C-alpha positions in Angstrom: 96.3 115.6 114.4 95.0 112.0 114.4 97.0 111.0 111.2 98.6 107.6 111.6 102.4 107.8 110.9 104.8 105.1 110.3 108.4 105.8 111.2 111.2 104.4 109.1 112.8 102.0 109.3 109.7 99.7 109.5 109.2 96.0 109.0 106.8 94.5 106.6 104.5 93.4 109.4 104.4 97.0 110.8 103.5 98.3 107.3 100.8 95.6 107.0 99.3 96.5 110.4 99.2 100.3 109.6 97.6 99.7 106.2 95.0 97.6 107.8 94.3 100.2 110.4 94.0 102.9 107.8 91.6 100.8 105.6 89.6 99.9 108.7 89.2 103.5 109.7 88.7 104.9 106.2 86.3 107.7 105.7 84.7 109.3 102.8 84.7 113.0 101.9 81.7 113.6 104.1 83.4 111.9 107.0 81.3 108.8 107.0 82.9 105.6 107.7 83.6 103.5 104.6 82.5 99.8 105.4 84.8 97.0 104.6 83.2 94.5 102.2 84.4 91.5 104.1 86.6 90.6 107.1 90.2 90.1 106.3 91.3 89.6 110.0 92.2 86.0 109.6 94.4 86.7 106.5 96.2 89.7 108.2 96.8 87.5 111.3 98.3 84.7 109.2 100.5 87.2 107.3 101.8 88.9 110.5 102.6 85.4 112.1 104.5 84.6 109.1 106.4 88.0 109.0 107.2 87.6 112.7 108.6 84.1 112.2 110.7 85.2 109.1 112.0 88.3 111.1 113.2 86.2 114.1 114.9 83.6 111.8 116.5 86.0 109.3 117.5 88.9 111.5 121.2 88.9 112.5 121.7 89.1 116.2 123.6 92.1 117.6 
């Protein structure tokens, strides 16, 4: 329970979101939150925008 799952097939952007979510909510063996050393939100958002643009231009229409 409570474990994030990523179903296949998935896009790079979905994998990036899931990894970010897991890292942001990481806990140590005692259950205490592990703080992130810096904010990567801007980098993540730029990556996701780029991936979304690539997905819409490279995906064949059905």
